[in-house]
N, C-alpha and C positions, 0 to 999 in steps of 0.2 A: 653442345656442352652445357651442363647445368651445375652451378655451385650453390649449395644451400647455405643460408646464413641463419643459424639458429639463434634465438634470443631467450634470455632467462625470463620466466614469468609471463611470456606471451608467445604468440605464434610467430615463427620466423618467416622467411620468404626466399624464393629462388632468384638467382642471377643467371640469366640465359646468355650464352655467348655463341653467336653465329649459328643459331638453330635453323633447321630447314623449315620448321613450322612457320606459318604466317603470323605476324604480330597481332592482327585482329582476332585470330583464333585463340591465341594465348590470352588476349584481353578478355574475351568472352568466358574462357575457362576460369579465369581468376576473379573476375568482377561481375559476371552476368551481363545481361543485355540492358544496360542502363544508359541514360544520357551521358555523353562523353565530351568533355571540353579539352581540346588540344590547345595547350599554351605554348607558343613558340615566339620567335622574334621576327622582325620585319624582313631580315635578310633571308632566313630559312623559309619564310612564307613564300617568297618569290623563287628561291632556289629549288624548292621541292613542291611547286604548285601542282605538278602532275600526280605525285604521290598523295598529296593532301586531297586532291580531287577524287582519287580512288577511294580514300577513306570515307569521304563525304558520300560518295555514291553507295557504298556498302552499308554505312550506318544510317543513311537517310535522315529522318527528322531527329534522330538521337545525336547527330553530329553538331558540335559547336567549335568555333575557332576564335582564339584571341591572340593577337600578336603584340608583343611589347617592343619598344625601341631596342635596337641592338647595341649592347655594350655595358661594361661594368659601371659606367657613370649613371646608368638608369636603374641600378639595383637599389631602389630607395623605398621608403615608406609610402611615398606618393604613388609609385607604380603599383604597389600592393593594393592601395586604396582603389585605384582604377580597375584592377582585376576584380576585386570584390564587388564593385559597382556593376560591372558587366554581369557577374554571376547572379546578383540580386535582381537586376533589371530583367533578366531572362527567366526569373522565377524557378531557378534550379533547386532541387531538393537534396536531402542528405544521402540519397543513393547515387547521386551524380559522381562520376569518376573523372578526375583530372589527369591528363597525360602531359608530362613535362617533355616536350619535344625540342631539344636543343642542348646547348652546352651547360657549363656550370652555373652561369648566371640565371638562365631560364629554369634549370632544375632547382636551384635554391629558392627562387621566387615562387614558382608553381607549388613546390612542396610547402612553403610557408603559408601561401594562400589556402592550400588544402587543409592545413592544420588548424586554421582559425575560422574558415568559412563554416557557418552553422555548427561551430565547435568541433569541426573535423569531418572531412569526407575522404574517401579512398583516393589514392593517386598512384601513378605508375611512372617510373623513370625510363625514358627512351632517349639516351644520350647520343649526341651527334659529334662530339669532339673527343679526342684522345684523353684529354685531361678529365673530362666528366666520366668517361668510361671506366677509368682506373681509380677514380677517387670520389668526386662529389656525388655521383649518382648512387653510391653504395654507402649505407651507414645511417641515413636518416637525419643528417644535419641540414637544416633549412634556415633561411634568413636573408636579411638585407643589411646594407652598410649604413653607417651613420657618419655625419661629418667628423665625428671624433675618432672613427676607426672602422675597420673592416669586420663585417659579420657580427656586430655588437647587438643586433636585434634579431631574434629568431627562436627556433624551437627544435627539439628532437622529435621527428615524426617519420616513421618508417613507411616506405612504399609497399604496395601489394606485391610487386616484383620489379626487377630491372631487366631491360631488354637491350643487350649490346649487339649491334650489328656493325662489323667493321666496314661494310660497304659505304657507310656514311662518311668515312674518312677520305674517300676518293675526292670529295669536294672541299676538303679542309685545306686552307692555305698553309704553305710550308712553315710559316712563322708560328701558326697555331699548333701544327704537328710537333715542332720542336719544343714548344712550351709544354705540351702534354708529356713529353719525355722527362721534364723536370719532376713531375709528380711520380713517374715510374721510378726515377733514380732514387728517390727517398726510400723506397722499399728495400733497396740493396743495403741500406744502413740499419734496418730494423727487423728484417725478415730472417736473420740467421746467416751463418757462414756460407751456406749454399746460395742464398740470394745475393750476397755480396760477390761471390765468384761469378755468378751469372751476369751481373751487371758489369763487373770488371772485364769480362771476356766478350760481352755482347753489346755494350752501350754504343759504341761507334756504329755498329751495324744497325742498331735500333734507330739512331739518328739518321742513318742513310735510308731508312724505310724498308729494310728487309722484311718481307711479309711473314716469314716463319718466325723470326725473332720477335716481331711485333705481336703475333698471336700468343706466343709463349709468355711474353712480358705482360700482356693483359691478363692472361690466366693466373700467373704468379701474383700479380698485384691484387687482383680481386680475392684470391684465396687468402693472402696475408691480411688484407683489410677485413674480410669476413671473419677470420679467426679472432682478430683483435676486438672487433665490434661485438662479437658474440660474448666475449669475456667482460667487456666494459662498455655497455651501450651509451652511457651518458657522460663518459669522460671523467670519471672519478679517479682513474689511475692509469692503467696501461694504454688506454686509447690516446692519451696525450702524446704517445710516441709517434703517432701519425702526423704530429705537428713539426717533425724534423724539418728545419729550414724555414718554417713558417713564422717564427717569432721575428726573425730578421726580415723575411719576405714580406710580411704584412706591413712592416714599417716602410719598406721601399714603396709599396703600393700607396700607402697613406701619404707619404711625403711627396712622391712624384705626381700624385693625383690619380684617382681611380680611372682606368681607361687609357692612361698614358703609358702603362707598362702592363703586359699580360700577366695574369696570376702565375702561370708556370714559369715565365721569365723571372719574376720576382723570387720564386722558389729556387731557381738556379743560383741566384745571388745569395739567397739565404743558406743554401747548402754549402756554398763556398765559405761563407762566414762561419758556419757551424764546424766545418772541418778545421779551419784555421784556429778557432777558439779552443777546440778540444785539444789540438796539438800544443797550443800556447800554454794551456793550463795543465799540461802533463797528464791528460786523462787517457792517453793511448800509449802503447809501448813504442820504442824507437822503430822496431821492425814494421809495426802496423802504420806508424806515421809515414814511412817511406811509401807504402802502398796507397795510403790515403792521398798523399801529395801527387802521386802518379795518376790517381783517379781524378783529382781536382784539375790536373792539367788538361784532361779531356772534356771537362765540363764547359759548355758554351758560356760565354760572358755576354749576355744580350746587351745591345746598345741602350743607353739611357738618354732621356731628353736633356738631362744635365746631371752633373755629379752632385749628389746630395751631401750635406755636411754630416759627419759622423754624429755630432751632438744632436742634430735634428732627428736623425734616425733613432737615436737612443731615447729621446723624449717621446717619439711616436710609440716605441715599444712599451713605455710606461703606461700607455692607455690600452694595451692589448688585453683581450678578455682572459688570457691565460695567466695574467699577473695574480699572484696569491700572497695575501698578507703584505702587500706593498712591494713584493720582490718579483723581478722579471724571471720567468722560468724558461730555460733553454733545453731543447732536446739535442744532446751532443753524442757523437760516436765514442764508444769505449773500447770495443774490439771490432774486428771486421765482420759486420753484420749485426751488431748489437749496439744499442744506444741507451742512454739514461736521461732522466729529467733532472736537471741541475739548476739550483738556485744559488743565491749569495755570491755571484761572480762580481768582482769589483767593477765599477763603472769605467775606470781607466783601462782595464783589460778589454772590455767590450769595444771601447772607442779605438783602441790600438788595433784590434782585429778588423773592424770596419775600414779603418784608414788603409791598412795593409792590403786588404782585398781590393778596394777601389783603385789603389795605385797600380795594381797589376792588370787593370782593365785592358782587354783586347777584344773588342766586339766581333761576333761572327757576322 
């Protein structure tokens, strides 16, 4: 399956899902026969050593490999500096292709390094986690964290193509798989009534790993994101809808410490808060509120290392990159399948929402 992502004023790119064609054949077709640097993490380097050895054998002297430490805690400026040093020490040129072989952390870092090395070299996304397949590998957001917040340093830089192969999910830990479902869930709130109905009827089966539901969920997620990104590549408007659950979620990550909670787990908590805040503020009808609460009852509540204070989470949100003119912007449900960007919500209303959601904690 191929989904095209058109972009205004520039060439778009394809997203391949479970193609029969070999990845290296697609790589040669899109980027030519140039030096290729696979950037991965130390865990995947060992897990897929046979696959990596096959790539090395076929690419020969054009093959390079760099492994970063595994985990969100290493998504830093220092790690980017190390990647750039490796590229420079090997005297790689502007025709070099970078392949991001890993999850969201690897994809964000490799893409950012590609965007600034020699003022930009081509790169490809080869995601290995469910979360990166349905979200971070598509759309061109790259970057690293800062002690003051998540993804505060980065760039918009589009890949040559995205290669999604669900075979990589066979080695994904169950906790990581469920975290990926958090990103899939958000599309049910922004993709229209049909998307909401799909998630309402299929989410538990998705959590259970149903392969047919999984493939359909990936397809729907990529199509929705491709449509939104093609309309608003640099998040001046509608692309911000993709942040549903993320204003709260990023605050959970920042407060609890990067690496102490998975991104998708934080998004689960963020979506729960977004649903509660929307209902509390009267943004949805009574009928829709009942269905949203039924949906919320099925959402996992991932265990937390400790229960953060609502006031601390609110302060973390004030440093979020989505803050505009000093106001925190929330993406909140308005109908079943549509959401809006809402500002000017009173601080006390947000604190009340966080407190209520945390008090209902029942970890899976």
